[in-house]
VOGU-3710 file (C-alpha; in Angstrom, 3 decimals, decimal comma):
1> mldqylgilv> 0,000/0,000/0,000  2,811/2,420/0,868  4,520/1,515/-2,419  1,695/3,155/-4,360  2,149/6,517/-2,624  5,930/6,466/-2,285  6,495/8,485/-5,483  4,013/11,171/-4,430  5,526/11,363/-0,940  9,017/11,756/-2,410
11> ivalaalisa> 7,836/14,595/-4,695  6,053/16,366/-1,801  9,129/16,021/0,414  11,390/17,292/-2,382  9,112/20,284/-3,022  9,036/21,112/0,703  12,826/20,845/0,904  13,387/23,083/-2,128  10,892/25,636/-0,788  12,548/25,686/2,633
21> vmvtlswflg> 16,016/26,085/1,089  14,868/28,985/-1,115  13,169/30,826/1,750  16,165/30,308/4,025  18,644/31,469/1,378  16,601/34,568/0,580  16,490/35,401/4,289  20,268/34,993/4,660  21,300/36,608/1,374  18,580/39,250/1,095
31> pkkvtpyksa> 18,947/42,942/1,931  18,841/43,792/5,625  18,442/47,588/5,481  14,754/48,503/5,349  13,925/51,755/3,592  10,541/53,268/2,720  11,307/52,737/-0,971  12,039/49,028/-0,438  8,993/48,605/1,797  6,590/50,185/-0,707
41> pyecgvepig> 4,397/47,831/-2,751  5,461/47,350/-6,345  2,897/48,744/-8,791  4,523/47,986/-12,149  6,766/51,027/-11,999  3,950/53,393/-11,031  4,124/55,065/-7,647  1,276/53,689/-5,522  -1,394/56,230/-4,609  -4,513/56,033/-2,518
51> dvherfpikf> -5,454/54,218/0,635  -5,046/50,527/1,323  -8,701/50,304/2,291  -9,941/51,723/-1,002  -13,086/50,017/-2,222  -13,161/48,338/-5,614  -16,164/48,973/-7,821  -18,584/46,058/-7,960  -18,047/45,908/-11,724  -14,589/44,456/-11,086
61> yvvaiifilf> -16,152/41,408/-9,448  -18,918/41,074/-12,048  -16,365/41,023/-14,874  -14,350/38,432/-12,910  -17,446/36,230/-12,633  -18,115/36,589/-16,369  -14,513/35,575/-17,044  -15,022/32,490/-14,880  -18,149/31,667/-16,911  -16,075/31,732/-20,103
71> dieavflwaw> -13,284/29,739/-18,501  -15,541/27,038/-17,091  -17,455/26,859/-20,348  -14,269/26,032/-22,207  -13,353/23,341/-19,681  -16,790/21,713/-19,856  -16,954/21,897/-23,645  -13,536/20,279/-24,024  -14,504/17,403/-21,731  -17,876/17,038/-23,454
81> ytsfkgsdtq> -16,307/16,956/-26,914  -13,709/14,407/-25,818  -16,374/11,999/-24,581  -18,820/12,871/-27,390  -16,681/12,020/-30,407  -16,135/8,364/-29,507  -19,513/7,440/-28,011  -22,574/5,595/-29,276  -25,500/7,268/-31,032  -27,887/7,188/-28,059
91> fmvfsffefl> -25,381/9,043/-25,880  -24,648/11,510/-28,690  -28,312/12,462/-29,044  -28,831/12,770/-25,273  -25,652/14,745/-24,682  -26,340/17,012/-27,638  -29,640/18,122/-26,112  -27,962/18,502/-22,736  -25,342/20,639/-24,450  -28,063/22,811/-26,014
101> aymatwilgf> -29,706/23,295/-22,595  -26,337/24,194/-21,056  -25,506/26,682/-23,805  -28,988/28,244/-23,647  -28,537/28,799/-19,916  -25,085/30,258/-20,462  -26,249/32,550/-23,274  -29,196/33,792/-21,193  -26,834/34,571/-18,336  -24,458/36,405/-20,630
111> vyavrvgald> -27,267/38,393/-22,287  -28,509/39,358/-18,830  -25,019/40,521/-17,828  -24,769/42,643/-20,974  -28,253/44,112/-20,512  -27,597/45,220/-16,938  -24,357/46,840/-18,069  -21,934/44,514/-16,330  -19,316/45,140/-18,997  -19,663/48,941/-19,032
121> wdestgmeea> -16,594/50,376/-17,329  -17,780/53,976/-17,404  -18,974/54,586/-13,848  -20,917/57,719/-14,756  -23,362/55,895/-17,039  -24,315/53,176/-14,601  -24,410/54,990/-11,279  -27,057/57,208/-9,809  -26,229/60,876/-9,466  -26,285/60,528/-5,692
131> klgaavvdpl> -23,379/58,107/-5,834  -21,377/60,398/-8,102  -21,386/63,244/-5,573  -24,138/65,298/-7,202  -26,811/67,155/-5,276  -28,875/64,818/-3,133  -32,289/65,525/-1,679  -32,733/64,067/1,777  -36,094/63,169/3,361  -36,499/66,782/4,584
141> qnprtvlnpv> -36,053/68,077/0,999  -32,791/69,855/1,836  -30,327/69,613/-1,055  -26,748/68,984/-0,104  -23,619/67,693/-1,795  -22,271/64,309/-0,719  -18,608/63,870/-1,501  -17,922/61,048/0,910  -20,508/58,357/1,756  -19,378/58,438/5,393
151> eal> -20,234/62,157/5,591  -23,785/61,370/4,515  -24,356/59,482/7,745
//
């Protein structure tokens, strides 16, 4: 029984050993003097600006989910095609209709995402004026300008 897992255990042990050696060597050989420039996060050559606790727009996450839809679709279609091309006729007919149902669901989801503007990156077209810092009317009908959502509270 142990013979079956011996190769995997050797690879895991080797990977752990190499990782430990690299971390230890970088600690010994790495720079010791800490400066603000060395401690700053690397932003592809651009000086980082803003606060660490800055909020990302929700559109970032929606586009990430749409990307995952495309990615998973490709994975499922590749597996389906691999099993489809060498199967019997009854399975081909059944899986073809299953494929059509899957693609219809995916297309409906994608059309919905496009209709609600999930792929529009221009914040000014998809946000209400109140969220853009324009004049807001509160329940007492007093107009005021909201620049920071925390100030509105």
